[in-house]
NUMIZA-594911 format. One record per residue: residue number from 0; x, y, z of N, C-alpha, C in turn. Coordinates in nm, 2 decimals. Layout:
% NUMIZA-594911
    k    n.px    n.py    n.pz   ca.px   ca.py   ca.pz    c.px    c.py    c.pz
  NUM       X       Y       Z       X       Y       Z       X       Y       Z
...
//
This chain:
% NUMIZA-594911
    k    n.px    n.py    n.pz   ca.px   ca.py   ca.pz    c.px    c.py    c.pz
    0    0.08   -0.12    0.00    0.00    0.00    0.00    0.09    0.13    0.00
    1    0.20    0.12    0.07    0.29    0.23    0.08    0.35    0.27   -0.06
    2    0.37    0.16   -0.14    0.43    0.18   -0.27    0.32    0.25   -0.36
    3    0.20    0.21   -0.35    0.09    0.28   -0.43    0.08    0.42   -0.40
    4    0.08    0.46   -0.27    0.08    0.60   -0.23    0.20    0.68   -0.28
    5    0.32    0.61   -0.27    0.44    0.67   -0.33    0.43    0.70   -0.48
    6    0.37    0.60   -0.55    0.36    0.61   -0.69    0.25    0.72   -0.72
    7    0.15    0.73   -0.65    0.05    0.84   -0.67    0.11    0.97   -0.64
    8    0.19    0.98   -0.53    0.26    1.11   -0.50    0.35    1.15   -0.62
    9    0.42    1.05   -0.67    0.51    1.08   -0.78    0.44    1.13   -0.91
   10    0.33    1.07   -0.94    0.25    1.11   -1.06    0.20    1.25   -1.04
   11    0.14    1.28   -0.92    0.09    1.41   -0.90    0.20    1.52   -0.90
   12    0.32    1.48   -0.84    0.43    1.57   -0.84    0.48    1.60   -0.98
   13    0.49    1.50   -1.07    0.53    1.53   -1.21    0.43    1.61   -1.28
   14    0.30    1.59   -1.26    0.20    1.67   -1.33    0.21    1.82   -1.28
   15    0.23    1.83   -1.15    0.24    1.96   -1.09    0.37    2.04   -1.15
   16    0.48    1.97   -1.16    0.60    2.04   -1.21    0.59    2.07   -1.35
   17    0.53    1.98   -1.43    0.51    2.01   -1.58    0.42    2.13   -1.60
   18    0.32    2.15   -1.52    0.23    2.26   -1.53    0.30    2.39   -1.48
   19    0.37    2.37   -1.37    0.43    2.49   -1.30    0.54    2.54   -1.38
   20    0.62    2.46   -1.45    0.75    2.51   -1.51    0.72    2.63   -1.61
   21    0.64    2.62   -1.71    0.62    2.74   -1.79    0.55    2.85   -1.72
   22    0.47    2.82   -1.62    0.40    2.93   -1.54    0.50    3.01   -1.46
   23    0.60    2.94   -1.41    0.71    3.00   -1.33    0.78    3.11   -1.42
   24    0.82    3.06   -1.54    0.88    3.15   -1.63    0.79    3.27   -1.67
   25    0.66    3.24   -1.69    0.57    3.35   -1.73    0.55    3.45   -1.61
   26    0.54    3.40   -1.49    0.52    3.48   -1.38    0.64    3.57   -1.35
   27    0.76    3.52   -1.36    0.88    3.60   -1.34    0.89    3.71   -1.45
   28    0.86    3.68   -1.58    0.86    3.78   -1.68    0.76    3.89   -1.65
   29    0.64    3.85   -1.61    0.53    3.94   -1.58    0.57    4.03   -1.46
   30    0.62    3.97   -1.36    0.66    4.05   -1.24    0.77    4.15   -1.28
   31    0.87    4.11   -1.36    0.97    4.20   -1.40    0.92    4.32   -1.48
   32    0.82    4.29   -1.57    0.76    4.39   -1.65    0.68    4.49   -1.56
   33    0.61    4.44   -1.46    0.54    4.53   -1.37    0.63    4.61   -1.29
   34    0.74    4.56   -1.25    0.84    4.64   -1.17    0.91    4.74   -1.25
   35    0.91    4.73   -1.39    0.97    4.82   -1.47    0.86    4.92   -1.53
   36    0.74    4.91   -1.48    0.64    5.00   -1.52    0.57    4.96   -1.65
   37    0.58    4.84   -1.70    0.52    4.79   -1.82    0.41    4.69   -1.78
   38    0.31    4.68   -1.87    0.20    4.58   -1.85    0.25    4.44   -1.85
   39    0.33    4.41   -1.95    0.39    4.27   -1.96    0.29    4.17   -2.02
   40    0.35    4.07   -2.08    0.27    3.96   -2.14    0.20    3.88   -2.02
   41    0.10    3.80   -2.06    0.03    3.72   -1.97    0.13    3.61   -1.91
   42    0.11    3.57   -1.79    0.19    3.46   -1.73    0.17    3.33   -1.81
   43    0.06    3.32   -1.89    0.04    3.20   -1.97    0.11    3.20   -2.10
   44    0.18    3.31   -2.14    0.24    3.32   -2.27    0.34    3.21   -2.30
   45    0.43    3.17   -2.20    0.52    3.06   -2.23    0.44    2.93   -2.27
   46    0.33    2.90   -2.21    0.25    2.79   -2.25    0.21    2.80   -2.40
   47    0.16    2.92   -2.44    0.12    2.94   -2.57    0.23    2.92   -2.67
   48    0.35    2.97   -2.63    0.47    2.97   -2.71    0.51    2.82   -2.74
   49    0.51    2.74   -2.63    0.55    2.60   -2.64    0.45    2.53   -2.73
   50    0.32    2.55   -2.72    0.22    2.49   -2.80    0.25    2.52   -2.95
   51    0.27    2.65   -2.98    0.30    2.69   -3.12    0.42    2.63   -3.17
   52    0.53    2.62   -3.09    0.65    2.56   -3.14    0.64    2.41   -3.16
   53    0.57    2.34   -3.07    0.56    2.20   -3.08    0.49    2.16   -3.21
   54    0.41    2.24   -3.26    0.33    2.21   -3.39    0.42    2.24   -3.51
   55    0.54    2.29   -3.50    0.62    2.33   -3.61    0.73    2.23   -3.63
   56    0.76    2.20   -3.76    0.87    2.11   -3.79    1.01    2.18   -3.78
   57    1.11    2.12   -3.71    1.23    2.19   -3.70    1.31    2.20   -3.84
   58    1.38    2.30   -3.85    1.46    2.32   -3.97    1.61    2.31   -3.93
   59    1.68    2.22   -3.99    1.82    2.19   -3.96    1.91    2.23   -4.07
   60    2.03    2.27   -4.03    2.14    2.31   -4.12    2.18    2.19   -4.20
   61    2.23    2.21   -4.32    2.27    2.11   -4.41    2.38    2.02   -4.35
   62    2.47    2.07   -4.27    2.58    2.00   -4.22    2.55    1.95   -4.07
   63    2.42    1.96   -4.03    2.39    1.91   -3.90    2.39    1.76   -3.89
   64    2.44    1.70   -3.79    2.45    1.56   -3.77    2.33    1.51   -3.68
   65    2.34    1.38   -3.65    2.24    1.33   -3.56    2.24    1.39   -3.42
   66    2.35    1.45   -3.39    2.36    1.52   -3.25    2.25    1.63   -3.24
   67    2.24    1.71   -3.35    2.14    1.82   -3.35    2.00    1.77   -3.33
   68    1.97    1.64   -3.38    1.84    1.58   -3.37    1.82    1.52   -3.23
   69    1.92    1.46   -3.17    1.91    1.39   -3.05    1.92    1.48   -2.93
   70    2.01    1.58   -2.94    2.04    1.67   -2.82    1.92    1.73   -2.75
   71    1.82    1.78   -2.83    1.70    1.85   -2.76    1.63    1.74   -2.68
   72    1.61    1.62   -2.72    1.55    1.52   -2.65    1.63    1.48   -2.53
   73    1.76    1.47   -2.54    1.85    1.43   -2.43    1.84    1.54   -2.32
   74    1.85    1.67   -2.36    1.84    1.78   -2.27    1.71    1.78   -2.19
   75    1.60    1.77   -2.27    1.47    1.78   -2.20    1.45    1.65   -2.11
   76    1.49    1.53   -2.16    1.48    1.41   -2.08    1.56    1.42   -1.95
   77    1.68    1.48   -1.96    1.76    1.49   -1.83    1.69    1.59   -1.74
   78    1.64    1.70   -1.79    1.57    1.79   -1.70    1.45    1.73   -1.64
   79    1.37    1.66   -1.71    1.25    1.59   -1.66    1.29    1.49   -1.55
   80    1.40    1.41   -1.58    1.44    1.31   -1.48    1.48    1.38   -1.35
   81    1.56    1.49   -1.36    1.60    1.56   -1.24    1.48    1.62   -1.17
   82    1.38    1.67   -1.24    1.27    1.73   -1.17    1.19    1.62   -1.10
   83    1.19    1.50   -1.15    1.11    1.40   -1.09    1.17    1.36   -0.95
   84    1.30    1.39   -0.92    1.36    1.35   -0.80    1.35    1.46   -0.69
   85    1.31    1.58   -0.72    1.31    1.69   -0.63    1.17    1.70   -0.57
   86    1.15    1.68   -0.44    1.01    1.68   -0.38    0.95    1.82   -0.39
   87    0.82    1.83   -0.40    0.75    1.95   -0.40    0.66    1.97   -0.28
   88    0.54    1.91   -0.29    0.43    1.93   -0.19    0.44    1.82   -0.08
   89    0.51    1.71   -0.11    0.51    1.59   -0.02    0.64    1.51   -0.04
   90    0.67    1.44    0.07    0.79    1.35    0.06    0.74    1.21    0.04
   91    0.83    1.12    0.03    0.79    0.98    0.01    0.75    0.94   -0.13
   92    0.80    1.00   -0.23    0.76    0.97   -0.37    0.83    0.83   -0.41
   93    0.77    0.77   -0.51    0.83    0.64   -0.55    0.97    0.65   -0.59
   94    1.02    0.76   -0.64    1.16    0.78   -0.68    1.24    0.84   -0.57
   95    1.19    0.84   -0.45    1.26    0.91   -0.34    1.39    0.83   -0.31
   96    1.40    0.70   -0.32    1.53    0.63   -0.29    1.64    0.67   -0.40
   97    1.60    0.72   -0.51    1.69    0.76   -0.61    1.72    0.91   -0.61
   98    1.65    0.98   -0.52    1.67    1.13   -0.52    1.79    1.17   -0.44
   99    1.91    1.14   -0.51    2.04    1.18   -0.45    2.08    1.30   -0.51
  100    2.14    1.40   -0.43    2.18    1.52   -0.48    2.29    1.51   -0.58
  101    2.38    1.41   -0.56    2.49    1.39   -0.66    2.43    1.35   -0.79
  102    2.33    1.26   -0.79    2.26    1.22   -0.91    2.19    1.33   -0.98
  103    2.13    1.42   -0.91    2.06    1.54   -0.97    2.17    1.63   -1.03
  104    2.28    1.65   -0.96    2.39    1.73   -1.02    2.44    1.66   -1.15
  105    2.44    1.53   -1.16    2.49    1.46   -1.28    2.39    1.48   -1.39
  106    2.25    1.47   -1.36    2.15    1.49   -1.46    2.16    1.63   -1.52
  107    2.18    1.73   -1.43    2.19    1.87   -1.48    2.32    1.88   -1.57
  108    2.43    1.82   -1.53    2.55    1.82   -1.61    2.52    1.75   -1.75
  109    2.44    1.65   -1.75    2.41    1.58   -1.88    2.34    1.67   -1.97
  110    2.24    1.74   -1.92    2.16    1.84   -2.00    2.25    1.95   -2.05
  111    2.35    1.99   -1.97    2.44    2.10   -2.01    2.53    2.05   -2.12
  112    2.58    1.93   -2.11    2.66    1.87   -2.22    2.59    1.85   -2.35
  113    2.46    1.81   -2.34    2.38    1.80   -2.46    2.36    1.93   -2.53
  114    2.34    2.04   -2.45    2.32    2.17   -2.51    2.45    2.22   -2.57
  115    2.56    2.20   -2.51    2.69    2.24   -2.56    2.72    2.16   -2.69
  116    2.69    2.03   -2.69    2.72    1.96   -2.82    2.63    2.01   -2.93
  117    2.50    2.04   -2.90    2.42    2.10   -3.00    2.47    2.23   -3.06
  118    2.53    2.31   -2.97    2.59    2.44   -3.01    2.71    2.42   -3.10
  119    2.78    2.31   -3.07    2.91    2.29   -3.15    2.88    2.22   -3.28
  120    2.77    2.14   -3.29    2.75    2.05   -3.40    2.75    2.12   -3.53
  121    2.68    2.23   -3.55    2.67    2.29   -3.68    2.80    2.36   -3.71
  122    2.87    2.41   -3.62    3.00    2.47   -3.64    2.99    2.62   -3.66
  123    2.89    2.69   -3.61    2.88    2.83   -3.61    2.96    2.89   -3.50
  124    3.00    3.02   -3.53    3.09    3.08   -3.43    3.01    3.11   -3.30
  125    2.89    3.15   -3.31    2.81    3.18   -3.19    2.79    3.05   -3.10
  126    2.76    2.95   -3.17    2.74    2.82   -3.10    2.86    2.77   -3.03
  127    2.98    2.79   -3.09    3.10    2.75   -3.02    3.14    2.84   -2.91
  128    3.11    2.97   -2.93    3.14    3.07   -2.82    3.05    3.04   -2.70
  129    2.92    3.01   -2.72    2.83    2.99   -2.61    2.87    2.86   -2.54
  130    2.90    2.75   -2.62    2.94    2.62   -2.56    3.06    2.64   -2.47
  131    3.16    2.71   -2.52    3.29    2.73   -2.45    3.26    2.80   -2.32
  132    3.18    2.91   -2.32    3.15    2.98   -2.20    3.07    2.90   -2.10
  133    2.98    2.82   -2.15    2.89    2.74   -2.07    2.98    2.64   -1.99
  134    3.07    2.57   -2.06    3.15    2.47   -2.00    3.25    2.53   -1.90
  135    3.30    2.65   -1.94    3.39    2.72   -1.85    3.33    2.75   -1.72
  136    3.20    2.81   -1.73    3.13    2.84   -1.60    3.10    2.72   -1.52
  137    3.07    2.61   -1.59    3.03    2.48   -1.52    3.15    2.43   -1.44
  138    3.27    2.45   -1.49    3.39    2.40   -1.42    3.40    2.46   -1.28
  139    3.34    2.58   -1.25    3.34    2.64   -1.12    3.21    2.62   -1.05
  140    3.10    2.61   -1.13    2.96    2.60   -1.06    2.94    2.46   -1.00
  141    2.99    2.35   -1.08    2.97    2.22   -1.03    3.04    2.19   -0.90
  142    3.17    2.23   -0.88    3.23    2.20   -0.75    3.17    2.28   -0.64
  143    3.12    2.40   -0.67    3.05    2.47   -0.56    2.92    2.40   -0.52
  144    2.85    2.34   -0.62    2.73    2.27   -0.58    2.76    2.14   -0.50
  145    2.87    2.07   -0.54    2.91    1.95   -0.47    2.95    1.98   -0.33
  146    3.02    2.10   -0.31    3.06    2.14   -0.17    2.94    2.17   -0.08
  147    2.84    2.23   -0.14    2.71    2.25   -0.07    2.65    2.12   -0.03
  148    2.65    2.02   -0.13    2.60    1.89   -0.10    2.67    1.82    0.01
  149    2.80    1.85    0.02    2.88    1.79    0.13    2.84    1.84    0.26
  150    2.81    1.97    0.27    2.76    2.03    0.39    2.63    1.96    0.44
  151    2.54    1.94    0.34    2.41    1.88    0.38    2.44    1.74    0.43
  152    2.53    1.67    0.36    2.56    1.53    0.39    2.62    1.52    0.53
  153    2.70    1.61    0.57    2.76    1.61    0.70    2.65    1.62    0.81
  154    2.55    1.70    0.79    2.45    1.73    0.88    2.35    1.61    0.89
  155    2.30    1.57    0.77    2.20    1.46    0.76    2.25    1.32    0.75
  156    2.38    1.31    0.73    2.44    1.17    0.72    2.41    1.10    0.59
  157    2.36    1.17    0.49    2.33    1.11    0.36    2.32    1.23    0.26
  158    2.33    1.19    0.13    2.31    1.28    0.02    2.17    1.26   -0.04
  159    2.09    1.18    0.02    1.95    1.17   -0.03    1.87    1.29    0.00
  160    1.80    1.34   -0.10    1.73    1.47   -0.08    1.61    1.46    0.01
  161    1.54    1.34    0.00    1.42    1.32    0.09    1.46    1.32    0.24
  162    1.57    1.25    0.27    1.62    1.25    0.41    1.67    1.39    0.45
  163    1.74    1.46    0.36    1.79    1.59    0.40    1.67    1.69    0.42
  164    1.57    1.68    0.34    1.45    1.77    0.36    1.38    1.73    0.49
  165    1.37    1.61    0.52    1.31    1.57    0.65    1.39    1.61    0.77
  166    1.52    1.60    0.76    1.61    1.65    0.87    1.59    1.80    0.89
  167    1.59    1.87    0.78    1.58    2.02    0.80    1.44    2.06    0.85
  168    1.34    1.98    0.81    1.20    2.01    0.85    1.18    1.99    1.00
  169    1.25    1.90    1.06    1.24    1.87    1.20    1.29    1.99    1.28
  170    1.38    2.07    1.23    1.43    2.19    1.30    1.53    2.17    1.41
  171    1.58    2.04    1.42    1.67    2.01    1.53    1.81    2.07    1.50
  172    1.84    2.10    1.37    1.97    2.16    1.34    1.99    2.30    1.38
  173    1.88    2.38    1.38    1.89    2.52    1.42    1.96    2.60    1.31
  174    1.99    2.73    1.34    2.05    2.82    1.25    2.20    2.80    1.26
  175    2.27    2.79    1.15    2.41    2.77    1.14    2.47    2.86    1.04
  176    2.59    2.91    1.07    2.66    2.99    0.97    2.70    2.92    0.85
  177    2.74    2.79    0.87    2.77    2.71    0.75    2.66    2.69    0.66
  178    2.54    2.68    0.71    2.42    2.66    0.62    2.39    2.79    0.54
  179    2.42    2.91    0.61    2.40    3.03    0.54    2.50    3.04    0.42
  180    2.63    3.00    0.45    2.73    3.00    0.34    2.69    2.91    0.23
  181    2.64    2.79    0.26    2.59    2.69    0.16    2.47    2.75    0.08
  182    2.38    2.82    0.15    2.27    2.89    0.08    2.32    2.99   -0.02
  183    2.41    3.07    0.02    2.46    3.17   -0.08    2.53    3.11   -0.20
  184    2.61    3.00   -0.17    2.68    2.93   -0.28    2.57    2.87   -0.37
  185    2.47    2.81   -0.32    2.36    2.75   -0.40    2.29    2.85   -0.48
  186    2.27    2.97   -0.43    2.20    3.08   -0.50    2.28    3.12   -0.62
  187    2.41    3.13   -0.60    2.50    3.17   -0.71    2.51    3.07   -0.82
  188    2.51    2.94   -0.78    2.51    2.83   -0.87    2.38    2.83   -0.95
  189    2.27    2.85   -0.88    2.13    2.85   -0.94    2.13    2.96   -1.05
  190    2.18    3.07   -1.02    2.18    3.19   -1.11    2.26    3.15   -1.24
  191    2.37    3.09   -1.22    2.46    3.05   -1.34    2.39    2.93   -1.41
  192    2.34    2.84   -1.34    2.28    2.72   -1.41    2.16    2.76   -1.50
  193    2.09    2.86   -1.46    1.97    2.90   -1.53    1.99    3.02   -1.62
  194    2.11    3.06   -1.64    2.15    3.17   -1.73    2.07    3.30   -1.69
  195    2.06    3.33   -1.56    1.99    3.45   -1.52    2.09    3.56   -1.49
  196    2.04    3.68   -1.48    2.12    3.80   -1.44    2.17    3.78   -1.30
  197    2.29    3.81   -1.27    2.39    3.89   -1.35    2.48    3.80   -1.44
  198    2.47    3.67   -1.44    2.56    3.59   -1.52    2.52    3.60   -1.67
  199    2.40    3.59   -1.70    2.35    3.59   -1.84    2.21    3.65   -1.83
  200    2.17    3.70   -1.95    2.03    3.76   -1.96    1.95    3.67   -2.06
  201    1.85    3.60   -2.00    1.77    3.51   -2.09    1.69    3.58   -2.20
  202    1.68    3.71   -2.19    1.60    3.78   -2.29    1.69    3.85   -2.39
  203    1.82    3.83   -2.39    1.91    3.90   -2.48    1.94    3.82   -2.60
  204    1.97    3.88   -2.71    2.03    3.82   -2.83    2.15    3.90   -2.88
  205    2.22    3.96   -2.78    2.35    4.03   -2.81    2.46    3.93   -2.83
  206    2.52    3.92   -2.95    2.61    3.82   -2.98    2.73    3.81   -2.88
  207    2.78    3.93   -2.83    2.90    3.93   -2.75    2.88    3.89   -2.61
  208    2.75    3.89   -2.56    2.72    3.86   -2.42    2.64    3.74   -2.39
  209    2.57    3.68   -2.49    2.48    3.57   -2.46    2.56    3.44   -2.45
  210    2.51    3.35   -2.36    2.56    3.22   -2.34    2.46    3.11   -2.37
  211    2.35    3.11   -2.30    2.25    3.01   -2.32    2.19    3.02   -2.46
  212    2.15    3.15   -2.50    2.09    3.16   -2.63    2.18    3.14   -2.75
  213    2.31    3.15   -2.73    2.40    3.13   -2.84    2.41    2.98   -2.87
  214    2.39    2.89   -2.78    2.39    2.75   -2.82    2.27    2.70   -2.88
  215    2.16    2.77   -2.88    2.03    2.72   -2.94    1.98    2.81   -3.05
  216    2.07    2.90   -3.10    2.03    2.99   -3.21    1.99    2.91   -3.34
  217    2.04    2.79   -3.36    2.01    2.71   -3.47    1.88    2.63   -3.45
  218    1.83    2.62   -3.33    1.72    2.54   -3.30    1.59    2.61   -3.35
  219    1.49    2.53   -3.39    1.36    2.58   -3.43    1.25    2.48   -3.41
  220    1.13    2.52   -3.42    1.02    2.42   -3.42    1.02    2.35   -3.29
  221    0.99    2.22   -3.29    0.97    2.14   -3.17    1.11    2.12   -3.10
  222    1.22    2.13   -3.17    1.35    2.13   -3.10    1.37    2.25   -3.01
  223    1.33    2.37   -3.06    1.34    2.49   -2.98    1.24    2.48   -2.86
  224    1.12    2.42   -2.88    1.03    2.39   -2.77    1.08    2.31   -2.66
  225    1.16    2.20   -2.70    1.22    2.12   -2.61    1.33    2.19   -2.53
  226    1.41    2.27   -2.59    1.51    2.35   -2.52    1.44    2.45   -2.42
  227    1.34    2.51   -2.47    1.27    2.61   -2.38    1.20    2.54   -2.26
  228    1.15    2.42   -2.29    1.08    2.34   -2.18    1.19    2.30   -2.08
  229    1.30    2.25   -2.13    1.41    2.21   -2.04    1.46    2.32   -1.95
  230    1.47    2.44   -2.01    1.51    2.56   -1.93    1.41    2.59   -1.83
  231    1.28    2.59   -1.86    1.18    2.61   -1.76    1.18    2.51   -1.65
  232    1.20    2.38   -1.68    1.21    2.27   -1.58    1.32    2.29   -1.49
  233    1.44    2.33   -1.55    1.56    2.36   -1.46    1.53    2.47   -1.36
  234    1.47    2.58   -1.41    1.44    2.69   -1.32    1.35    2.65   -1.21
  235    1.25    2.57   -1.24    1.15    2.53   -1.14    1.22    2.43   -1.05
  236    1.31    2.34   -1.10    1.38    2.25   -1.02    1.46    2.32   -0.91
  237    1.53    2.42   -0.95    1.62    2.49   -0.86    1.54    2.57   -0.75
  238    1.42    2.63   -0.79    1.33    2.69   -0.69    1.28    2.58   -0.60
  239    1.24    2.47   -0.65    1.18    2.36   -0.57    1.29    2.30   -0.47
  240    1.42    2.30   -0.52    1.53    2.25   -0.45    1.56    2.34   -0.33
  241    1.56    2.47   -0.35    1.58    2.56   -0.24    1.47    2.56   -0.14
  242    1.35    2.55   -0.19    1.23    2.54   -0.10    1.23    2.41   -0.02
  243    1.27    2.30   -0.08    1.27    2.17   -0.01    1.38    2.17    0.10
  244    1.50    2.23    0.08    1.60    2.22    0.18    1.59    2.33    0.28
  245    1.58    2.46    0.24    1.59    2.57    0.33    1.45    2.62    0.38
  246    1.34    2.59    0.31    1.21    2.63    0.35    1.12    2.51    0.35
  247    1.15    2.41    0.43    1.07    2.28    0.42    0.94    2.28    0.49
  248    0.90    2.39    0.55    0.78    2.40    0.63    0.65    2.37    0.54
  249    0.56    2.30    0.59    0.44    2.27    0.52    0.44    2.15    0.43
  250    0.56    2.09    0.40    0.57    1.98    0.32    0.50    1.86    0.39
  251    0.42    1.79    0.31    0.35    1.67    0.37    0.44    1.55    0.38
  252    0.43    1.48    0.49    0.52    1.36    0.51    0.48    1.24    0.42
  253    0.55    1.13    0.43    0.52    1.02    0.34    0.38    0.97    0.37
  254    0.31    0.91    0.26    0.18    0.86    0.28    0.08    0.95    0.23
  255   -0.04    0.90    0.22   -0.15    0.98    0.17   -0.23    1.04    0.28
  256   -0.25    1.17    0.28   -0.33    1.24    0.38   -0.39    1.36    0.31
  257   -0.52    1.36    0.28   -0.58    1.46    0.20   -0.55    1.60    0.25
  258   -0.56    1.62    0.38   -0.54    1.75    0.44   -0.39    1.79    0.43
  259   -0.30    1.69    0.46   -0.16    1.72    0.45   -0.11    1.75    0.31
  260   -0.17    1.68    0.21   -0.14    1.71    0.07   -0.19    1.86    0.03
  261   -0.31    1.89    0.08   -0.36    2.02    0.04   -0.28    2.13    0.11
  262   -0.24    2.11    0.23   -0.15    2.21    0.30   -0.02    2.22    0.23
  263    0.04    2.10    0.19    0.17    2.10    0.13    0.16    2.17   -0.01
  264    0.05    2.15   -0.08    0.04    2.21   -0.21    0.03    2.36   -0.20
  265   -0.05    2.41   -0.11   -0.07    2.55   -0.08    0.07    2.61   -0.04
  266    0.14    2.54    0.05    0.26    2.59    0.10    0.37    2.60   -0.01
  267    0.37    2.49   -0.10    0.47    2.49   -0.20    0.44    2.60   -0.30
  268    0.32    2.62   -0.34    0.28    2.73   -0.43    0.32    2.87   -0.38
  269    0.30    2.89   -0.24    0.33    3.01   -0.18    0.49    3.03   -0.18
  270    0.56    2.92   -0.15    0.71    2.93   -0.15    0.76    2.96   -0.28
  271    0.71    2.89   -0.39    0.76    2.92   -0.52    0.72    3.06   -0.57
  272    0.60    3.11   -0.53    0.57    3.24   -0.56    0.66    3.35   -0.50
  273    0.69    3.33   -0.37    0.79    3.42   -0.30    0.92    3.42   -0.37
  274    0.97    3.30   -0.40    1.10    3.29   -0.47    1.10    3.36   -0.61
  275    0.99    3.34   -0.68    0.98    3.41   -0.81    0.98    3.56   -0.79
  276    0.91    3.61   -0.69    0.91    3.75   -0.66    1.05    3.80   -0.63
  277    1.12    3.72   -0.55    1.26    3.76   -0.51    1.35    3.76   -0.63
  278    1.34    3.66   -0.72    1.42    3.66   -0.84    1.39    3.77   -0.93
  279    1.26    3.80   -0.95    1.22    3.92   -1.04    1.28    4.05   -0.98
  280    1.27    4.07   -0.85    1.32    4.19   -0.78    1.47    4.20   -0.80
  281    1.54    4.09   -0.78    1.68    4.09   -0.78    1.73    4.12   -0.93
  282    1.66    4.06   -1.03    1.71    4.09   -1.17    1.67    4.23   -1.21
  283    1.56    4.28   -1.15    1.52    4.42   -1.19    1.62    4.53   -1.13
  284    1.68    4.49   -1.02    1.76    4.58   -0.94    1.91    4.58   -0.97
  285    1.96    4.48   -1.05    2.10    4.46   -1.07    2.12    4.45   -1.22
  286    2.24    4.49   -1.26    2.28    4.49   -1.40    2.36    4.36   -1.43
  287    2.36    4.32   -1.56    2.44    4.20   -1.60    2.59    4.24   -1.59
  288    2.66    4.15   -1.53    2.81    4.17   -1.52    2.88    4.13   -1.65
  289    3.00    4.18   -1.67    3.08    4.14   -1.78    3.11    3.99   -1.78
  290    3.12    3.93   -1.89    3.15    3.79   -1.90    3.28    3.75   -1.83
  291    3.38    3.84   -1.83    3.50    3.80   -1.77    3.50    3.82   -1.62
  292    3.39    3.87   -1.57    3.37    3.87   -1.42    3.30    3.75   -1.37
  293    3.24    3.68   -1.45    3.16    3.56   -1.41    3.25    3.46   -1.33
  294    3.37    3.42   -1.38    3.45    3.33   -1.30    3.48    3.38   -1.16
  295    3.49    3.51   -1.14    3.51    3.56   -1.01    3.39    3.54   -0.92
  296    3.27    3.56   -0.98    3.15    3.54   -0.91    3.13    3.40   -0.87
  297    3.16    3.30   -0.96    3.14    3.16   -0.93    3.26    3.11   -0.84
  298    3.37    3.18   -0.86    3.48    3.14   -0.76    3.45    3.18   -0.62
  299    3.39    3.29   -0.60    3.34    3.33   -0.47    3.24    3.23   -0.41
  300    3.15    3.18   -0.50    3.06    3.08   -0.45    3.13    2.95   -0.41
  301    3.23    2.91   -0.49    3.31    2.80   -0.46    3.38    2.81   -0.33
  302    3.44    2.93   -0.30    3.50    2.95   -0.17    3.41    2.94   -0.05
  303    3.28    3.00   -0.07    3.18    3.00    0.03    3.14    2.86    0.06
  304    3.12    2.78   -0.05    3.09    2.64   -0.03    3.19    2.56    0.05
  305    3.32    2.59    0.01    3.43    2.52    0.08    3.44    2.56    0.22
  306    3.42    2.69    0.25    3.43    2.74    0.39    3.31    2.68    0.47
  307    3.20    2.67    0.42    3.09    2.61    0.49    3.11    2.47    0.52
  308    3.16    2.39    0.42    3.19    2.25    0.45    3.30    2.23    0.55
  309    3.40    2.31    0.55    3.51    2.30    0.64    3.46    2.33    0.79
  310    3.38    2.44    0.80    3.33    2.47    0.93    3.24    2.36    0.99
  311    3.16    2.30    0.91    3.08    2.19    0.96    3.17    2.07    0.99
  312    3.27    2.04    0.91    3.35    1.92    0.93    3.43    1.94    1.07
  313    3.48    2.07    1.08    3.56    2.09    1.21    3.47    2.09    1.33
  314    3.35    2.15    1.32    3.26    2.15    1.43    3.21    2.02    1.47
  315    3.18    1.93    1.37    3.14    1.80    1.41    3.25    1.71    1.46
  316    3.37    1.73    1.42    3.48    1.66    1.47    3.51    1.70    1.62
  317    3.50    1.83    1.64    3.53    1.88    1.78    3.41    1.84    1.88
  318    3.29    1.82    1.82    3.18    1.78    1.91    3.19    1.63    1.94
//
């Protein structure tokens, strides 16, 4: 019976994330427009764009190989698999035993590699430039993410996300400086992973500054829809990950409880809404940094993650 409830939780979670992903992108765009004094497009516009693109046949360059055809599906599949492992309104999903933070980091890396290969496949200058920048940034972002995971593993005794979220929800750990450092490191990594300001501007097409958009300039039709869907899923994944670890209040425990699920769903929507508002306000108040400053930004996140892990390691050893 427990497996059936876990499977039902997993199905509801996946449906929720698939619906929420384009809405998160639309809400952030609408909030930014309102903060800048514009009316802005409807939050449902990303859903309409995806529907329009999915109905169109992709146009490929003459020298495009099978990589350009397979990469969009690999990127979207990796993002969907990672999203399935991050809890939203309830814990105890069917895939909870597989929800390891190291595995989630690997799935995100797989999607990044697929996008970089798609940018390099056709051989355009912009695609190669974007792929080189993306992999250079990842060389600093991934270690920072793993160091933050190490901090959580020291406290919870595991890298399993379900167990970490449960440990944090109990509140026995209290407030720790090391967790604050890990949070700042994760926020910096999340900004870089999702190509958000100040690392990148998702709305720009300036050749000298774009990173994410440079790799998918050749994409069109349903291939472009898959890349856009993967980007929306990654953004929602990071918001859900931050909510599950640092704001776990309201999350329903394992098993089916109608009231617990309803409270968990309302709490999750509220947390994601607050995070969307914070991201929109942050991007509206700050300018994009120069590309050559991004390694310094991610290097600071790496040092903060390392400092947080060292503080936890030393304090647990002394205790």
